[in-house]
C-alpha positions in Angstrom: -28.2 6.5 -2.5 -25.8 7.2 0.1 -22.6 8.4 -1.7 -19.4 6.3 -1.2 -16.7 7.5 0.5 -13.3 6.5 -1.0 -10.1 7.6 0.7 -6.5 7.3 -0.7 -3.8 6.3 2.0 0.1 5.8 1.6 1.4 3.1 3.3 5.0 2.4 3.9 7.1 -0.9 3.1 10.1 -0.9 2.6 13.6 1.4 2.2 11.4 4.3 2.5 8.8 3.5 -0.2 5.6 3.3 0.0 2.4 2.3 -1.7 -0.8 4.1 -2.9 -4.1 2.4 -1.6 -7.6 3.0 -1.5 -10.5 2.3 1.1 -13.9 2.1 -0.1 -15.6 2.4 3.2 -18.2 0.9 4.4 -20.4 0.3 7.6 -19.5 -3.3 8.5 -16.7 -5.5 9.6 -16.6 -7.4 6.7 -13.5 -6.7 4.4 -11.8 -7.5 0.9 -8.5 -6.9 -0.8 -7.8 -6.7 -4.1 -4.9 -7.9 -5.7 -4.3 -6.4 -9.1 -2.1 -8.4 -12.2 1.5 -8.7 -13.5 1.4 -5.8 -15.9 -2.1 -3.9 -14.0 -2.8 -1.6 -11.2 -5.6 -0.4 -8.9 -7.7 1.3 -12.0 -10.4 0.2 -14.0 -12.0 -2.9 -13.1 -10.8 -2.8 -9.7 -12.8 0.4 -8.9 -15.6 -1.3 -10.4 -14.8 -4.6 -8.2 -14.5 -2.3 -5.1 -17.6 -0.2 -5.8 -19.6 -3.8 -5.9 -18.1 -5.1 -2.9 -19.2 -1.8 -0.5 -22.6 -2.2 -2.1 -22.7 -6.0 -0.8 -21.6 -4.6 2.5 -17.9 -4.7 2.1 -15.0 -2.2 3.0 -13.0 -3.2 -0.1 -9.4 -1.8 -0.9 -7.5 -1.9 -3.9 -3.7 -1.0 -4.1 -0.8 -0.6 -6.6 2.3 -2.9 -6.1 5.5 -1.4 -5.9 7.0 -0.2 -9.8 2.8 0.0 -10.4 0.3 2.9 -10.9 0.9 5.3 -8.3 3.1 3.7 -5.9 6.9 3.8 -5.8 9.9 1.9 -6.7 11.1 0.3 -10.6 8.8 -2.6 -12.0 12.3 -4.8 -12.5 13.5 -4.5 -9.0 10.4 -5.9 -7.4 10.0 -9.5 -6.7 6.9 -11.8 -5.5 8.7 -11.6 -2.5 8.1 -7.5 -2.8 4.3 -8.2 -3.8 3.8 -10.2 -0.8 5.2 -7.6 1.5 3.4 -5.0 -0.1 0.1 -6.9 0.5 0.7 -8.0 3.9 1.7 -4.3 4.6 -1.2 -2.5 3.1 -3.3 -5.5 5.3 -1.4 -4.4 8.5 -2.8 -0.9 7.8 -5.9 -1.7 8.0 -5.8 -4.4 10.5 -9.2 -5.9 9.9 -10.2 -8.7 11.9 -10.5 -11.1 9.2 -10.7 -10.4 5.2 -11.3 -12.1 1.9 -8.4 -11.7 -0.8 -9.2 -11.5 -4.5 -6.4 -12.0 -6.8 -6.7 -11.6 -10.7 -3.8 -13.2 -12.8 -0.7 -13.0 -11.1 -2.3 -11.3 -7.7 -4.2 -14.9 -7.8 -0.4 -16.1 -6.9 0.5 -13.5 -4.6 -3.3 -13.7 -2.5 -2.4 -17.6 -2.7 0.7 -17.4 -0.8 -0.3 -14.7 1.5 -3.2 -17.0 2.7 -1.0 -19.5 4.3 1.0 -17.0 6.3 -1.8 -14.5 7.2 -4.7 -16.1 9.7 -6.8 -13.4 9.3 -7.4 -14.6 5.7 -10.6 -16.4 5.5 -11.2 -17.2 1.7 -9.5 -16.3 -1.4 -11.1 -15.5 -5.2 -9.4 -15.8 -8.0 -9.5 -14.8 -12.1 -7.3 -16.8 -13.8 -4.9 -17.3 -11.4 -1.0 -18.1 -11.2 -0.3 -20.9 -9.6 2.2 -23.0 -10.9 5.4 -21.5 -12.0 5.3 -23.0 -15.6 3.1 -20.3 -16.6 6.1 -17.8 -16.7 8.6 -20.3 -18.6 8.3 -18.2 -21.6 9.5 -15.2 -20.0 11.6 -17.5 -18.0 13.7 -18.5 -21.6 13.7 -14.9 -22.9 15.5 -14.0 -19.4 17.8 -16.6 -20.2 18.4 -15.9 -24.0 18.5 -12.1 -23.6 19.1 -11.5 -19.8 15.5 -9.5 -19.8 11.8 -9.8 -21.2 10.6 -6.2 -22.1 6.9 -6.1 -22.2 4.5 -3.9 -24.4 3.9 -1.6 -21.4 7.7 -0.9 -21.5 8.1 -2.8 -18.1 10.9 -5.7 -17.8 12.0 -8.5 -15.6 15.1 -9.8 -15.3 17.2 -12.9 -13.5 16.2 -11.3 -10.5 12.7 -11.9 -10.4 13.3 -15.5 -11.4 15.8 -16.0 -8.3 13.0 -15.3 -6.1 9.8 -16.7 -7.7 11.6 -20.1 -7.3 11.1 -19.7 -3.8 7.5 -20.3 -3.9 6.4 -23.1 -5.6 2.3 -23.9 -5.6 3.7 -27.3 -4.0 3.4 -24.7 -0.4 0.2 -23.2 -1.1 -1.3 -27.2 -1.7 0.1 -28.6 1.2 -0.6 -25.5 3.5 -3.7 -24.0 2.6 -6.9 -24.1 4.5 -9.5 -21.7 3.9 -12.0 -22.1 1.1 -11.3 -21.0 -2.4 -12.8 -20.1 -5.6 -11.6 -20.1 -9.2 -12.9 -18.3 -11.9 -11.2 -18.6 -15.4 -12.1 -18.2 -18.8 -11.8 -21.6 -21.0 -10.0 -19.4 -24.0 -7.6 -17.8 -21.8 -4.2 -18.2 -23.9 -2.0 -16.1 -21.0 -2.7 -18.6 -18.2 -4.2 -21.9 -19.2 -7.1 -22.9 -17.8 -5.7 -26.8 -17.0 -3.6 -25.0 -14.1 -6.7 -24.3 -12.5 -8.1 -27.3 -12.9 -4.8 -29.2 -11.6 -5.0 -26.8 -8.3 -8.6 -27.3 -7.9 -7.6 -31.0 -7.7 -4.3 -30.8 -5.6 -5.7 -28.1 -3.0 -6.8 -30.2 0.1 -9.3 -27.5 1.0 -12.7 -26.9 -0.6 -12.6 -25.0 -3.6 -15.2 -23.8 -6.3 -13.9 -23.7 -9.9 -15.9 -22.4 -12.5 -15.4 -21.8 -16.0 -16.4 -19.0 -18.5 -17.0 -20.3 -22.1 -15.4 -18.2 -24.9 -13.7 -15.9 -22.5 -9.9 -15.4 -22.6 -7.4 -14.0 -20.1 -9.4 -10.7 -19.8 -13.3 -11.0 -19.4 -15.8 -8.9 -21.1 -17.9 -6.6 -19.1 -20.7 -9.2 -18.9 -18.4 -11.9 -17.5 -17.0 -9.6 -15.4 -20.6 -8.7 -13.8 -21.6 -12.5 -13.5 -18.2 -13.0 -12.2 -18.7 -10.4 -9.4 -22.2 -11.9 -8.6 -20.9 -15.4 -8.2 -18.2 -14.3 -6.2 -20.0 -12.2 -3.7 -23.0 -15.2 -3.4 -19.8 -17.6 -2.7 -18.5 -15.5 -0.1 -21.6 -15.1 1.8 -22.1 -19.1 1.8 -18.3 -19.8 3.1 
């Protein structure tokens, strides 16, 4: 088997900051970019996903949003607008003729809102995506009561996050998204309710594949993750 080439790059964003991305190279013009979740980074499952993508002939890119992993910035200072800018900068750096986006959890929201802005995006795949802003109501209440919401990781958000977040209702995606969408969601997810994905699939005015994974929560088991990737690349081949 030919060794896979993985290249780390620093991509400039705003305010003299940069994000760290990894390009898993394949000899093709097919591209997929992976967006990690809210309190996650580009390591772990994203390495596995990218290597599987290369095996299927895709150039794959994973990266850390600002405030996460190896990228610059503080988590508390990052908003959804910043995450959208980070993804846009990464896509612009590699400048593929077209690409698919894969977003997990909050990365799904970033992928959805990017897809309505960037004509190079030809398909969106999500796992347990944050769609409707109601998914963050618990955090919103804590911020309202205590001034900030602090997570087990030590990361935190404050009102700045929600002032920006409210500018991105999922209704904007429903009204504008035209590329095919695949949504995979565990049916026992207690972080992002699967009902939100059913609602999104019903309201999107484009082709949507929605599959639920029995007994899987917000984090998938390794077996479910492998099945997810098999379904993802099979679906991408059809669209």
